[in-house]
C-alpha positions as a Markdown table, in Angstrom:
| # | Residue | x | y | z |
|---|---|---|---|---|
| 1 | Met | 130.8 | 139.3 | 15.9 |
| 2 | Arg | 133.9 | 141.3 | 15.0 |
| 3 | Ala | 136.1 | 138.9 | 17.2 |
| 4 | Leu | 134.8 | 135.9 | 15.4 |
| 5 | Ile | 135.6 | 137.4 | 12.0 |
| 6 | Thr | 139.0 | 138.3 | 12.9 |
| 7 | Ser | 139.9 | 135.1 | 14.7 |
| 8 | Ser | 142.5 | 132.9 | 13.1 |
| 9 | Phe | 140.4 | 129.7 | 13.8 |
| 10 | Leu | 137.6 | 130.9 | 11.4 |
| 11 | Trp | 140.0 | 131.8 | 8.7 |
| 12 | Arg | 141.8 | 128.4 | 9.0 |
| 13 | Phe | 138.4 | 126.7 | 8.9 |
| 14 | Val | 137.4 | 128.6 | 5.8 |
| 15 | Gly | 140.8 | 128.1 | 4.2 |
| 16 | Gly | 140.5 | 124.3 | 4.8 |
| 17 | Phe | 137.2 | 124.3 | 2.9 |
| 18 | Ala | 138.7 | 126.3 | 0.1 |
| 19 | Leu | 141.6 | 123.9 | -0.3 |
| 20 | Gly | 139.3 | 120.9 | -0.1 |
| 21 | Thr | 137.2 | 122.3 | -2.8 |
| 22 | Val | 140.1 | 123.0 | -5.1 |
| 23 | Gly | 141.5 | 119.5 | -4.4 |
| 24 | Leu | 138.1 | 117.8 | -5.0 |
| 25 | Phe | 138.0 | 119.2 | -8.5 |
| 26 | Ala | 141.6 | 119.2 | -9.5 |
| 27 | Leu | 142.5 | 115.7 | -8.2 |
| 28 | Gln | 139.6 | 113.7 | -9.6 |
| 29 | Pro | 140.4 | 110.6 | -11.6 |
| 30 | Ala | 139.7 | 110.6 | -15.3 |
| 31 | Glu | 137.1 | 107.9 | -14.8 |
| 32 | Ala | 135.0 | 110.1 | -12.7 |
| 33 | Ser | 133.8 | 112.1 | -15.7 |
| 34 | Arg | 132.1 | 109.1 | -17.3 |
| 35 | Gly | 128.3 | 109.0 | -17.3 |
| 36 | Phe | 126.2 | 106.8 | -15.0 |
| 37 | Asp | 124.7 | 104.8 | -18.0 |
| 38 | Gln | 128.0 | 102.9 | -18.6 |
| 39 | Pro | 128.4 | 99.4 | -16.9 |
| 40 | Val | 130.5 | 99.0 | -13.9 |
| 41 | Ala | 132.8 | 95.9 | -13.4 |
| 42 | Val | 131.7 | 93.8 | -10.4 |
| 43 | Thr | 134.6 | 93.3 | -8.0 |
| 44 | Ala | 132.8 | 91.2 | -5.3 |
| 45 | Pro | 130.7 | 88.2 | -5.7 |
| 46 | Val | 126.9 | 88.8 | -5.3 |
| 47 | Arg | 125.1 | 86.6 | -2.9 |
């Protein structure tokens, strides 16, 4: 168990999740904060 905790693979894996989480919240477009009750423009024809 100690070898797993001290391995660089585990820390890179955890660091990737941390960077992904920061990027997910920091780089969201402004439109993402709108509510779901507002209409959305249709971009493709509906069959």
